[in-house]
C-alpha positions as CSV (number, residue, x, y, z in Angstrom):
1,M,118.0,98.0,97.0
2,E,118.3,101.7,96.3
3,K,118.9,104.2,99.2
4,Q,115.5,105.8,98.6
5,D,113.7,102.4,98.9
6,V,115.6,101.8,102.2
7,L,114.6,105.3,103.5
8,A,110.9,104.6,102.5
9,A,111.0,101.3,104.3
10,L,112.5,102.6,107.4
11,A,110.2,105.6,107.5
12,A,107.2,103.2,107.2
13,L,108.5,101.2,110.1
14,A,109.2,104.3,112.2
15,H,105.7,104.5,113.5
16,E,104.6,102.4,116.5
17,T,101.3,101.1,115.0
18,R,102.9,100.3,111.7
19,L,105.7,98.5,113.4
20,D,103.2,96.4,115.4
21,V,101.2,95.6,112.2
22,F,104.4,94.7,110.3
23,R,105.5,92.4,113.2
24,R,102.1,90.7,113.3
25,L,102.3,90.0,109.6
26,V,105.8,88.7,109.9
27,R,104.6,86.4,112.7
28,A,101.9,85.1,110.3
29,G,104.5,84.2,107.8
30,P,104.4,84.1,104.0
31,G,100.7,82.9,104.0
32,G,99.7,86.2,105.5
33,V,96.6,87.1,107.5
34,A,93.3,88.8,106.7
35,A,93.2,92.5,107.5
36,G,90.2,92.0,109.8
37,R,92.2,89.5,111.9
38,V,95.1,92.0,112.2
39,A,92.7,94.7,113.3
40,S,91.1,92.4,116.0
41,D,94.4,91.0,117.1
42,L,96.0,94.5,117.7
43,G,92.8,96.4,118.6
44,I,93.1,98.8,115.8
45,P,90.0,100.3,114.1
46,P,89.7,99.0,110.5
47,A,90.1,102.5,109.0
48,T,93.3,103.2,110.9
49,L,94.6,99.8,109.9
50,S,93.8,100.4,106.3
51,F,95.9,103.7,106.4
52,H,98.8,101.9,108.0
53,L,98.7,98.9,105.6
54,K,98.7,101.4,102.7
55,E,101.9,102.9,103.9
56,L,103.5,99.5,104.4
57,R,102.5,98.5,100.9
58,S,103.8,101.8,99.5
59,A,107.1,100.9,101.1
60,R,106.9,97.5,99.4
61,L,107.2,95.7,102.8
62,V,103.9,93.9,102.5
63,T,101.6,92.6,99.8
64,G,97.9,92.4,99.8
65,E,95.8,89.9,97.8
66,R,92.1,90.0,97.6
67,E,90.3,86.7,98.4
68,G,86.6,87.4,97.8
69,R,85.6,90.2,100.2
70,V,88.7,89.8,102.3
71,I,92.2,91.2,101.7
72,R,95.0,88.9,103.0
73,Y,98.2,90.8,103.8
74,A,101.7,89.2,103.9
75,P,105.2,90.4,104.5
76,D,107.4,90.5,101.4
77,F,110.3,88.6,102.6
78,G,112.3,89.3,99.5
79,V,112.2,93.0,100.1
80,I,112.7,92.5,103.8
81,G,115.9,90.5,103.0
82,E,117.1,93.2,100.6
83,L,116.6,95.8,103.4
84,V,118.5,93.8,105.9
85,G,121.2,93.1,103.4
86,Y,121.5,96.8,102.6
87,L,121.7,97.7,106.2
88,G,124.5,95.2,106.9
89,E,126.4,95.2,103.6
90,N,129.2,97.4,105.0
91,C,129.4,95.6,108.4
92,C,132.9,95.5,109.7
93,R,134.6,96.3,106.4
94,D,137.1,98.6,108.1
95,G,138.2,95.9,110.6
96,S,138.9,92.2,110.8
97,G,135.9,90.0,111.5
98,C,132.4,91.1,112.3
99,G,131.6,91.9,115.9
100,P,127.8,92.2,115.5
101,L,127.7,89.1,113.3
102,A,129.9,87.0,115.7
103,A,127.8,88.2,118.6
104,A,124.6,87.2,116.8
105,R,125.9,83.8,116.1
106,A,126.8,83.4,119.8
107,G,123.3,84.6,120.9
108,V,124.6,87.7,122.6
109,S,123.3,91.2,122.2
110,P,126.3,93.3,121.1
111,A,125.0,96.3,123.1
112,S,125.0,94.5,126.4
113,K,127.1,91.4,125.9
114,R,124.4,89.5,127.7
115,P,122.6,86.5,126.2
116,R,119.4,87.7,124.6
117,N,117.1,85.6,126.7
118,E,118.5,87.1,129.9
119,E,118.2,90.5,128.5
120,R,114.5,90.1,127.8
121,A,113.8,88.5,131.2
122,G,115.5,91.4,133.0
123,S,113.9,94.1,131.1
124,A,110.3,93.1,132.1
125,K,111.1,93.7,135.8
126,K,110.9,97.3,136.8
127,P,110.8,98.5,140.5
128,A,107.4,99.4,141.8
129,R,106.9,103.2,142.4
130,S,104.7,105.0,144.8
131,R,102.7,108.0,143.8
132,R,105.7,110.2,144.8
133,G,108.0,108.3,142.5
134,V,109.9,106.7,145.4
135,H,110.9,103.0,144.9
136,R,109.1,100.6,147.2
């Protein structure tokens, strides 16, 4: 994958709605999902969804196939794999072993050194605040 392709893919994913759409398509798997279903699942107006899908297709992250009156969109896992490969191809070349890779194999987030499931569970709980911003 060329650097310009990587930049285009990352730019396409650097938008909240597009990232949500992309993640919804990845969840659907290689069979994809109809555009109307994505719109209803995410609560996005069809015209807005169409714009974001166009950007994701332009970055080659998703494909669209017409089935009668419906367009089914699916993630291009080949391109996604190339993107991830490009981002990680120099991982730990200057040192011995790969810290992030070893942490991923162990199920630990390198940033926090906590198991991923604990990290997610803890992030959902935020202290309640009153109107003045004081913790209750």
